[in-house]
C-alpha positions as CSV (number, residue, x, y, z in Angstrom):
1,M,-39.3,-4.0,-28.5
2,S,-38.5,-1.0,-26.3
3,D,-37.9,-3.3,-23.3
4,A,-35.5,-5.4,-25.4
5,W,-33.6,-2.3,-26.6
6,E,-33.5,-1.0,-23.0
7,R,-32.1,-4.3,-21.7
8,T,-29.5,-4.5,-24.5
9,G,-28.4,-0.9,-23.9
10,R,-28.2,-1.4,-20.2
11,L,-26.2,-4.6,-20.6
12,T,-23.7,-2.9,-23.0
13,A,-23.3,0.0,-20.5
14,Q,-22.8,-2.4,-17.6
15,G,-20.2,-4.4,-19.6
16,Y,-18.2,-1.3,-20.4
17,I,-18.3,-0.1,-16.8
18,L,-17.1,-3.5,-15.6
19,C,-14.3,-3.6,-18.1
20,L,-13.2,-0.1,-17.1
21,L,-13.3,-1.1,-13.4
22,V,-11.2,-4.2,-14.0
23,L,-8.7,-2.2,-15.9
24,L,-8.5,1.0,-13.8
25,C,-8.9,-0.3,-10.3
26,P,-5.5,-2.0,-10.1
27,L,-3.7,0.6,-12.2
28,V,-4.9,3.9,-10.6
29,Y,-2.8,5.2,-7.7
30,S,-1.9,8.6,-6.3
31,F,0.7,10.2,-4.0
32,R,-2.0,12.7,-2.9
33,V,-3.8,10.3,-0.7
34,M,-2.6,8.5,2.4
35,S,-2.5,5.1,0.7
36,F,-2.5,3.9,-2.9
37,L,-5.4,1.6,-1.9
38,H,-7.6,4.7,-1.2
39,A,-7.3,5.8,-4.8
40,K,-8.2,2.3,-6.0
41,E,-11.2,2.3,-3.6
42,A,-12.4,5.6,-5.0
43,V,-12.4,4.1,-8.6
44,L,-14.4,1.2,-7.3
45,W,-16.9,3.4,-5.5
46,V,-17.4,5.7,-8.6
47,G,-17.9,2.6,-10.7
48,V,-20.6,1.3,-8.3
49,I,-22.4,4.6,-8.6
50,G,-22.3,4.2,-12.4
51,L,-23.6,0.6,-12.2
52,S,-26.3,1.6,-9.7
53,A,-27.6,4.4,-12.0
54,L,-28.4,1.7,-14.7
55,Y,-30.7,-0.1,-12.2
56,M,-32.5,2.9,-10.7
57,R,-35.6,2.5,-12.9
58,R,-35.8,-1.3,-13.2
59,G,-34.3,-2.5,-10.0
60,V,-32.1,-5.5,-9.4
61,S,-32.8,-9.2,-9.7
62,L,-33.7,-10.9,-6.4
63,G,-31.6,-13.9,-7.5
64,S,-28.5,-11.7,-7.9
65,V,-29.0,-10.5,-4.4
66,A,-29.8,-13.9,-2.9
67,V,-26.5,-15.6,-4.0
68,W,-24.7,-13.2,-1.6
69,L,-27.0,-13.9,1.3
70,P,-24.3,-15.0,3.8
71,F,-22.5,-11.7,3.4
72,W,-25.7,-9.7,3.8
73,V,-26.4,-11.6,7.0
74,I,-22.9,-10.9,8.5
75,L,-22.9,-7.3,7.4
76,G,-26.3,-6.7,8.9
77,F,-25.4,-8.5,12.1
78,G,-22.3,-6.4,12.4
79,M,-24.2,-3.1,11.9
80,V,-26.8,-4.1,14.5
81,F,-24.7,-5.8,17.2
82,H,-21.5,-3.9,16.9
83,V,-22.6,-0.4,15.8
84,L,-26.2,0.1,16.9
85,L,-25.9,-1.8,20.2
86,G,-22.4,-0.3,20.8
87,N,-20.4,-3.5,21.1
88,A,-17.6,-2.2,18.8
89,R,-14.9,-0.2,20.4
90,V,-14.6,2.0,17.3
91,P,-18.1,2.2,15.8
92,S,-17.0,4.5,13.0
93,D,-14.4,1.9,11.8
94,A,-17.1,-0.8,11.9
95,T,-19.4,1.3,9.9
96,V,-16.8,2.1,7.2
97,S,-15.7,-1.5,7.0
98,A,-19.3,-2.8,6.6
99,A,-20.0,-0.1,4.0
100,K,-16.9,-1.2,2.0
101,G,-18.1,-4.8,2.2
102,F,-21.5,-3.8,0.9
103,V,-20.1,-1.8,-2.0
104,V,-17.7,-4.5,-3.3
105,V,-20.4,-7.3,-3.0
106,S,-22.9,-5.0,-4.8
107,V,-20.6,-5.2,-7.9
108,G,-21.4,-9.0,-7.9
109,V,-25.1,-8.2,-7.8
110,F,-24.9,-5.8,-10.7
111,A,-22.4,-8.0,-12.7
112,R,-24.4,-11.2,-12.7
113,E,-26.5,-10.2,-15.7
114,V,-23.4,-9.3,-17.6
115,F,-21.7,-12.6,-16.8
116,Q,-24.7,-14.5,-18.2
117,S,-23.7,-13.1,-21.6
118,P,-20.9,-15.3,-23.0
119,G,-19.5,-12.4,-25.1
120,W,-19.3,-9.9,-22.2
121,R,-17.9,-12.6,-19.9
122,R,-15.0,-13.1,-22.4
123,R,-14.5,-9.4,-22.6
124,V,-14.3,-8.9,-18.8
125,S,-12.0,-11.9,-18.5
126,G,-9.8,-10.5,-21.2
127,C,-9.6,-7.2,-19.3
128,V,-8.5,-9.1,-16.2
129,G,-5.6,-10.5,-18.2
130,L,-4.8,-7.2,-19.8
131,S,-4.7,-5.4,-16.4
132,A,-2.3,-8.0,-15.1
133,V,0.0,-7.5,-18.1
134,L,0.0,-3.7,-17.6
135,V,0.6,-4.0,-13.9
136,A,3.4,-6.5,-14.5
137,I,5.1,-4.3,-17.1
138,L,5.0,-1.2,-14.9
139,G,6.5,-3.3,-12.0
140,I,9.3,-4.6,-14.2
141,C,10.1,-1.2,-15.5
142,Q,10.2,0.2,-12.0
143,Y,12.5,-2.6,-10.9
144,L,14.9,-1.8,-13.8
145,G,14.8,1.9,-12.8
146,Y,13.1,3.2,-15.9
147,L,10.0,4.8,-14.3
148,K,11.5,7.0,-11.5
149,L,9.1,9.8,-12.4
150,L,6.1,7.5,-11.8
151,F,7.6,5.5,-9.0
152,P,10.2,7.6,-7.2
153,Q,12.5,6.0,-4.6
154,F,12.0,8.0,-1.4
155,T,14.8,6.5,0.7
156,E,17.7,4.2,0.2
157,N,15.7,1.4,2.0
158,S,12.4,1.8,0.1
159,A,11.2,-1.1,-1.9
160,R,12.7,-1.5,-5.4
161,M,9.3,-2.6,-6.8
162,Y,6.3,-1.3,-4.8
163,S,4.5,-0.6,-8.1
164,V,0.9,0.5,-8.4
165,F,-0.1,-1.2,-5.2
166,G,2.5,0.4,-3.0
167,N,3.3,-3.1,-1.8
168,A,5.2,-5.9,-3.6
169,D,3.1,-8.6,-1.9
170,L,-0.2,-7.2,-3.1
171,L,1.4,-6.8,-6.6
172,G,2.4,-10.5,-6.5
173,G,-1.0,-11.6,-5.2
174,Y,-2.9,-9.8,-8.0
175,L,-0.7,-11.3,-10.6
176,A,-1.2,-14.8,-9.1
177,M,-5.0,-14.3,-9.2
178,A,-5.0,-13.1,-12.8
179,M,-2.7,-15.8,-14.1
180,P,-5.4,-18.5,-14.6
181,F,-7.1,-16.2,-17.0
182,L,-4.0,-16.0,-19.1
183,A,-3.0,-19.6,-18.8
184,A,-6.5,-21.1,-19.6
185,P,-6.0,-20.8,-23.4
186,F,-2.7,-22.6,-23.1
187,F,-4.2,-25.6,-21.4
188,S,-7.2,-25.8,-23.8
189,S,-7.2,-28.8,-26.2
190,E,-9.8,-27.3,-28.5
191,P,-8.4,-27.3,-32.2
192,S,-10.0,-24.0,-33.2
193,P,-7.8,-21.7,-35.3
194,D,-8.9,-18.7,-33.1
195,R,-7.8,-20.7,-30.1
196,R,-4.3,-21.1,-31.6
197,Y,-3.8,-17.4,-32.1
198,E,-5.4,-16.6,-28.7
199,A,-2.9,-19.0,-27.1
200,V,0.0,-17.3,-28.8
201,W,-1.1,-13.9,-27.6
202,F,-1.7,-15.1,-24.0
203,G,1.6,-16.9,-24.1
204,M,3.4,-13.7,-24.9
205,S,1.4,-12.0,-22.1
206,L,2.3,-14.6,-19.5
207,F,6.0,-14.0,-19.7
208,P,6.0,-10.5,-18.1
209,V,3.4,-11.6,-15.6
210,I,5.5,-14.5,-14.4
211,L,8.6,-12.4,-14.4
212,A,7.0,-9.7,-12.3
213,L,5.6,-12.3,-10.0
214,G,9.1,-13.7,-9.4
215,L,10.6,-10.2,-8.9
216,S,8.0,-9.3,-6.3
217,G,9.7,-11.8,-3.9
218,S,6.2,-12.6,-2.5
219,R,6.4,-16.1,-1.3
220,G,2.6,-16.1,-0.5
221,A,2.0,-15.0,-4.1
222,W,4.2,-17.8,-5.4
223,L,2.2,-20.4,-3.5
224,A,-1.1,-18.7,-4.6
225,G,-0.1,-18.7,-8.2
226,S,0.9,-22.4,-8.1
227,A,-2.4,-23.3,-6.4
228,G,-4.4,-21.4,-9.0
229,L,-2.7,-23.1,-11.9
230,L,-3.0,-26.6,-10.3
231,V,-6.7,-26.1,-9.8
232,L,-7.0,-24.9,-13.4
233,V,-5.2,-27.9,-14.7
234,S,-7.2,-30.4,-12.6
235,F,-10.5,-28.9,-13.7
236,R,-9.8,-28.7,-17.5
237,D,-9.1,-31.0,-20.4
238,F,-5.7,-29.8,-21.4
239,S,-3.1,-30.3,-24.1
240,W,0.2,-31.8,-22.8
241,K,2.0,-30.0,-25.6
242,R,0.6,-26.6,-24.6
243,L,1.2,-27.4,-20.9
244,T,4.9,-28.1,-21.7
245,L,5.1,-24.9,-23.6
246,F,3.6,-23.0,-20.7
247,L,6.2,-24.6,-18.3
248,V,9.0,-23.5,-20.7
249,I,7.7,-19.9,-20.7
250,G,7.3,-19.9,-17.0
251,G,10.8,-21.5,-16.4
252,V,12.5,-18.9,-18.7
253,A,10.6,-16.0,-16.9
254,M,11.7,-17.3,-13.5
255,G,15.2,-17.8,-14.8
256,V,15.3,-14.1,-15.8
257,A,13.9,-13.1,-12.4
258,F,16.7,-15.1,-10.6
259,G,19.2,-13.5,-12.9
260,L,18.1,-10.1,-11.9
261,A,17.5,-10.7,-8.2
262,G,18.9,-14.2,-7.5
263,G,20.5,-13.5,-4.1
264,V,17.4,-11.9,-2.7
265,L,15.0,-14.6,-4.1
266,R,17.2,-17.5,-2.9
267,E,17.3,-15.9,0.6
268,R,13.6,-15.6,0.7
269,I,13.1,-19.2,-0.3
270,L,15.5,-20.4,2.4
271,E,13.7,-18.2,5.0
272,M,10.4,-19.8,4.0
273,V,11.7,-23.3,4.1
274,Q,13.5,-22.8,7.4
275,V,10.7,-20.7,9.0
276,Q,13.2,-17.9,9.6
277,G,13.5,-14.3,8.5
278,V,11.7,-11.2,9.4
279,G,8.6,-11.8,7.3
280,V,7.9,-15.3,8.6
281,R,8.7,-14.5,12.2
282,A,6.7,-11.3,12.2
283,R,3.6,-13.2,10.9
284,L,3.9,-15.7,13.7
285,W,3.7,-12.8,16.1
286,F,0.7,-11.3,14.2
287,W,-1.0,-14.6,14.2
288,D,-0.4,-15.2,17.9
289,G,-2.0,-11.9,18.7
290,A,-4.9,-12.6,16.4
291,V,-5.6,-16.0,18.0
292,R,-5.6,-14.3,21.4
293,M,-8.1,-11.8,20.1
294,I,-10.3,-14.6,18.8
295,R,-10.1,-16.4,22.1
296,D,-11.5,-13.4,24.0
297,H,-14.2,-12.5,21.4
298,L,-15.1,-16.0,20.2
299,I,-18.7,-15.7,19.2
300,A,-19.3,-12.2,17.7
301,G,-15.7,-10.9,17.3
302,V,-14.4,-7.4,18.0
303,G,-16.4,-5.8,15.1
304,L,-15.6,-5.3,11.5
305,G,-12.7,-2.9,11.0
306,N,-11.8,-3.0,14.7
307,F,-8.7,-5.3,14.4
308,A,-6.4,-2.3,14.0
309,Y,-7.6,-0.8,17.3
310,W,-7.1,-4.0,19.4
311,S,-3.9,-5.3,17.7
312,P,-1.4,-3.3,19.8
313,R,-2.9,-4.7,23.0
314,Y,-3.1,-8.3,21.9
315,L,0.3,-8.2,20.2
316,G,1.7,-6.8,23.5
317,E,0.0,-9.6,25.3
318,A,1.7,-12.1,23.0
319,L,5.1,-10.6,23.8
320,A,4.4,-10.5,27.5
321,A,3.6,-14.3,27.6
322,P,6.3,-16.5,29.1
323,N,8.0,-17.2,25.7
324,G,6.7,-14.2,24.0
325,A,10.0,-12.3,23.9
326,A,11.2,-14.8,21.3
327,H,8.9,-13.4,18.7
328,Y,10.2,-11.0,16.2
329,H,8.5,-7.7,17.0
330,N,8.7,-4.0,16.0
331,D,7.1,-0.7,16.9
332,V,4.9,-0.4,13.7
333,H,1.1,-0.3,14.3
334,T,-0.2,-3.5,12.7
335,L,-3.4,-2.7,10.8
336,Y,-3.8,-6.3,9.5
337,A,-3.3,-9.8,10.8
338,H,-1.6,-10.7,7.5
339,S,-4.0,-13.6,7.3
340,D,-7.4,-12.5,6.2
341,I,-9.2,-15.6,7.6
342,L,-7.7,-14.9,11.1
343,Q,-8.6,-11.3,10.9
344,W,-12.2,-12.0,9.6
345,T,-12.6,-14.5,12.5
346,A,-11.2,-12.0,15.0
347,E,-13.6,-9.3,13.8
348,T,-16.8,-11.3,13.2
349,G,-16.2,-14.4,15.5
350,L,-17.6,-17.8,14.9
351,I,-20.7,-16.2,13.4
352,G,-18.6,-14.7,10.6
353,L,-16.6,-17.9,10.1
354,L,-19.9,-19.9,9.7
355,A,-21.1,-17.3,7.1
356,I,-17.9,-17.9,5.0
357,V,-18.4,-21.7,5.2
358,W,-22.0,-21.2,4.2
359,F,-21.0,-19.2,1.2
360,L,-18.3,-21.7,0.2
361,I,-20.9,-24.5,0.4
362,R,-23.2,-22.6,-1.9
363,L,-20.4,-21.7,-4.4
364,P,-20.7,-23.7,-7.7
365,Y,-17.5,-25.4,-8.7
366,R,-16.9,-25.1,-12.4
367,R,-14.2,-25.9,-15.0
368,T,-13.3,-22.2,-15.5
369,P,-10.4,-19.9,-14.9
370,E,-12.5,-18.2,-12.2
371,M,-12.1,-21.3,-10.0
372,G,-8.3,-21.1,-10.3
373,A,-8.3,-17.4,-9.5
374,L,-10.4,-18.0,-6.4
375,A,-8.1,-20.8,-5.3
376,A,-5.1,-18.4,-5.7
377,L,-7.0,-15.7,-3.7
378,G,-7.8,-18.3,-0.9
379,V,-4.1,-19.3,-0.6
380,F,-2.9,-15.8,-0.7
381,S,-5.3,-14.7,2.0
382,L,-3.8,-17.2,4.4
383,F,-0.6,-15.0,4.5
384,H,-1.7,-11.5,3.4
385,F,-4.7,-9.2,3.4
386,P,-6.1,-9.2,-0.2
387,F,-9.7,-8.6,0.9
388,H,-8.6,-5.2,2.2
389,S,-7.4,-4.3,-1.3
390,A,-10.1,-3.1,-3.7
391,P,-8.6,-4.7,-6.9
392,H,-8.2,-8.1,-5.2
393,A,-11.6,-8.1,-3.5
394,L,-13.2,-6.9,-6.8
395,L,-11.6,-9.7,-8.8
396,G,-12.6,-12.2,-6.2
397,V,-16.3,-11.0,-6.3
398,L,-16.3,-11.1,-10.1
399,C,-14.9,-14.6,-10.1
400,A,-17.6,-15.8,-7.7
401,T,-20.2,-14.0,-9.8
402,G,-18.9,-15.8,-12.9
403,L,-19.4,-19.1,-11.2
404,F,-22.9,-18.2,-10.0
405,A,-23.9,-16.8,-13.4
406,E,-23.8,-20.3,-14.9
407,D,-26.4,-21.5,-12.4
408,T,-29.7,-20.8,-14.1
409,T,-31.8,-23.2,-12.1
410,G,-32.4,-20.7,-9.3
411,A,-31.9,-17.5,-11.2
412,E,-34.8,-15.7,-9.7
413,Q,-35.0,-17.3,-6.2
414,S,-36.5,-15.1,-3.5
415,I,-34.9,-13.6,-0.5
416,P,-36.3,-15.7,2.5
417,V,-37.9,-12.7,4.2
418,F,-41.6,-12.1,4.1
419,R,-42.7,-9.6,1.4
420,V,-39.5,-7.6,0.9
421,G,-38.9,-8.7,-2.7
422,K,-40.2,-5.7,-4.7
423,A,-38.9,-3.2,-2.1
424,L,-35.5,-4.8,-2.2
425,E,-35.4,-4.7,-6.0
426,R,-36.1,-1.0,-6.0
427,L,-34.0,0.1,-3.0
428,F,-30.8,-1.8,-3.6
429,A,-29.4,0.5,-6.3
430,P,-30.2,3.8,-4.4
431,A,-28.7,2.2,-1.2
432,A,-25.5,1.4,-3.2
433,V,-25.2,5.0,-4.5
434,F,-25.7,6.4,-1.0
435,I,-23.1,4.1,0.6
436,A,-20.6,4.7,-2.2
437,C,-21.0,8.5,-1.8
438,F,-20.7,8.2,1.9
439,L,-17.3,6.4,1.5
440,L,-16.0,9.0,-0.9
441,W,-16.9,11.6,1.7
442,A,-15.8,9.8,4.9
443,V,-12.7,8.0,3.6
444,F,-11.4,9.3,0.3
445,W,-11.9,13.0,0.9
446,Q,-10.4,12.8,4.4
447,S,-7.4,10.9,2.9
448,V,-6.8,13.7,0.5
449,L,-7.1,16.4,3.2
450,L,-4.8,14.5,5.6
451,K,-2.2,13.8,3.0
452,A,-2.1,17.5,2.1
453,A,-1.7,18.5,5.8
454,D,1.1,15.9,6.2
455,T,2.8,17.3,3.1
456,Q,2.6,20.8,4.5
457,Y,4.0,19.6,7.9
458,L,7.0,17.9,6.2
459,S,7.7,21.0,4.1
460,K,7.4,23.2,7.3
461,A,4.7,25.4,5.8
462,S,3.4,28.2,8.0
463,D,-0.3,27.1,7.7
464,T,0.3,23.5,8.7
465,L,-1.8,23.7,11.9
466,D,-4.7,25.2,10.0
467,A,-4.6,22.4,7.5
468,Y,-4.8,19.8,10.3
469,R,-7.6,21.7,11.9
470,R,-9.6,21.5,8.6
471,V,-9.1,17.7,8.6
472,C,-10.1,17.3,12.2
473,A,-13.1,19.4,11.7
474,H,-14.5,16.8,9.3
475,P,-17.8,15.5,10.8
476,W,-16.6,11.9,10.4
477,R,-13.9,11.6,13.1
478,N,-10.5,10.3,12.1
479,A,-8.1,9.2,14.9
480,L,-5.2,9.1,12.5
481,A,-5.7,12.7,11.7
482,Q,-5.9,13.7,15.4
483,R,-2.6,11.8,16.0
484,N,-0.8,13.5,13.2
485,F,-2.2,16.9,14.3
486,A,-0.9,16.2,17.8
487,I,2.6,15.6,16.4
488,A,2.5,18.9,14.6
489,L,1.2,20.6,17.7
490,I,4.1,19.2,19.8
491,A,6.6,20.4,17.2
492,A,5.0,23.8,17.4
493,G,5.2,23.9,21.2
494,H,1.4,23.7,21.8
495,Y,1.6,21.0,24.4
496,A,-1.9,21.4,26.1
497,E,-3.7,21.3,22.8
498,A,-1.6,18.3,21.6
499,E,-2.5,16.4,24.8
500,A,-6.2,17.0,24.2
501,E,-5.9,15.7,20.6
502,I,-4.0,12.6,21.7
503,R,-6.7,11.8,24.3
504,E,-9.3,12.1,21.6
505,A,-7.2,9.9,19.3
506,L,-7.2,7.2,21.9
507,D,-10.9,6.6,21.2
508,G,-9.9,5.2,17.8
509,L,-6.2,4.2,18.2
510,D,-4.6,2.3,21.1
511,T,-0.9,2.5,20.0
512,G,2.1,2.6,22.2
513,Q,3.3,5.8,20.5
514,L,0.3,7.7,21.8
515,Y,1.0,6.6,25.4
516,L,4.6,7.5,24.9
517,A,3.6,11.0,23.8
518,L,1.2,11.3,26.8
519,G,4.0,10.2,29.1
520,A,6.4,12.8,27.7
521,L,3.8,15.5,28.0
522,A,3.0,14.5,31.6
523,E,6.7,14.6,32.4
524,L,6.9,18.1,31.1
525,R,4.1,19.1,33.4
526,G,5.9,17.5,36.3
527,S,3.3,14.8,36.8
528,T,5.7,12.0,37.5
529,E,3.3,9.2,38.6
530,E,1.0,10.0,35.7
531,A,3.9,9.9,33.3
532,R,5.0,6.5,34.7
533,E,1.6,5.0,34.2
534,Y,1.5,6.2,30.5
535,L,5.0,4.9,29.9
536,R,4.1,1.5,31.4
537,E,1.1,1.3,28.9
538,A,3.6,2.2,26.1
539,V,6.1,-0.5,27.2
540,F,3.3,-3.1,27.1
541,R,2.5,-2.2,23.5
542,I,6.0,-1.4,22.1
543,P,8.5,-3.0,24.4
544,S,11.4,-2.7,21.9
545,N,11.2,1.1,21.8
546,L,14.3,2.4,23.3
547,E,12.9,5.9,24.0
548,V,10.1,4.5,26.2
549,W,12.7,2.6,28.4
550,R,14.9,5.7,28.7
551,R,12.0,7.8,30.0
552,L,10.7,5.1,32.3
553,L,14.2,4.6,33.8
554,R,14.6,8.3,34.3
555,L,11.4,8.5,36.3
556,S,12.0,5.4,38.4
557,S,13.5,5.1,41.8
558,P,17.1,3.6,42.2
559,G,15.6,0.4,43.7
560,E,13.5,-0.2,40.6
561,L,16.3,0.2,38.1
562,A,17.6,-3.4,38.2
563,S,14.2,-5.0,37.7
564,L,13.4,-2.6,34.9
565,K,16.7,-3.2,33.1
566,G,16.1,-7.0,33.4
567,E,12.7,-6.5,31.8
568,A,14.1,-4.3,29.1
569,R,16.8,-6.9,28.3
570,R,14.0,-9.4,27.2
571,Y,12.9,-7.1,24.3
572,L,15.9,-4.9,23.3
573,S,18.7,-5.8,21.0
574,E,22.2,-6.2,22.6
575,E,23.2,-2.9,21.0
576,A,20.2,-1.0,22.3
577,Y,20.4,-2.6,25.7
578,R,24.1,-1.5,26.1
579,T,22.9,2.1,26.0
580,L,20.8,1.5,29.1
581,E,23.4,-0.4,31.1
582,T,25.2,2.8,32.1
583,F,22.0,4.3,33.5
584,D,22.7,4.0,37.2
585,S,20.4,6.4,38.7
586,P,17.5,8.7,37.7
587,S,18.3,12.3,36.9
588,P,17.1,14.9,39.4
């Protein structure tokens, strides 16, 4: 009897924690961290610690671990090959990325028991729909200008609806994934009275979700939402009457969206159809660089989390190709390939791609909203980076867990490794706690410290340099913190110390801006040749940066000016290039 009570109590506690995770992970954000996503990750990591605590005494089920075997294989391979054997250029980023992957998949391990309870499964699914409605209402209110205290507009060009994700595309992607959970009651043909009231409630909820999805302007999210609904309809017996009603609600919501932002939305649709516009052309550039990265690291990839380090070099290589200057390009450091399947392949190679195929083959295909949500996630990931967002990754893992939870034939299958079963059952929860705590210390706490230092720098506080020194003294090195510290040092006139920080930052970042700063500092020292070398590296990575060309021309001989100007003309706008045409000879 005590065992039954213990199991019931644990299941209840697990269910409440999962419901809170589903609700809070998308909604929580903070301006006191470097990214809204860091706050959401912190919620996830704290939730995993709570879930792990419930399994400390009993241990986890081997079957719950086994269903995620392809991911354990690739995470283990990454830690051994890329981190322990030193094949990753930035081992710290590879470690953090693998740790994040372990934590989010561990939620699926802990949640499988909950999802085998129909009652708790309905509650978690309801929380998914509720979270989407709340996110949508906040986004709409921000778009209409009603929540300036919660979502201030920092500049005239800032997004009108960045919402709780800090990114309109991620907002649209989350709504697209959650929509099948809200639409499923509409499509049901069951005649139950409860179903009727449920359908009315979810119909009222769908309107703000579809409206916010339209206002997001995310074309990838529109495609993802359509794919998720099509899969849902194809997998379910549905009522044509309710399907018609759903289409009416969706049509009215999209009509309102076009009434509020018709010009912008029509322009984005035309850009997508004509393969024009900044967003489409920028992605073609990102994908070109990602394919080049895959080509050079085909088998094992560059290492988890290492795409951001290599992206400036490979995007520069794409621009330097014979027709590369036709790409739309900018000076922003590209952290993501804007196609998670390309980024995953670039970071893990064919080995990682085969692991994904292995997982998809094992995935049960059921007539449930989870299948529609996973279809939406798959389509959205072709154009964006949802797996690097904790709410999207969490929802994807929970959807897969829901599909696996219905499979009771192999519920307690063993891990295919000799005599590790009992040890794995006992050690999994403590390992999840340790890794979640590590991430809170290495990622979230550093993000808080760095944001505070950046705020002091912008407000010109007297103790700014001390604040940066505290961040850089953190045992887990952070190249971004060293870069920002170097900027503050240059502003304060501490050039030698700034150069030392930039050189250390180059171990974790390879951006053109760092080489530009080194070139400027070398020029100040009178090291002309060294400055030219650094500026050449900067030009390769950020060829549309006007300041790099000005400095390079100033340090070049008169005979080199014509060829340098011809090279600059390939990448600069006409307006920017005209400012260089009058540069006839280097200054003394």
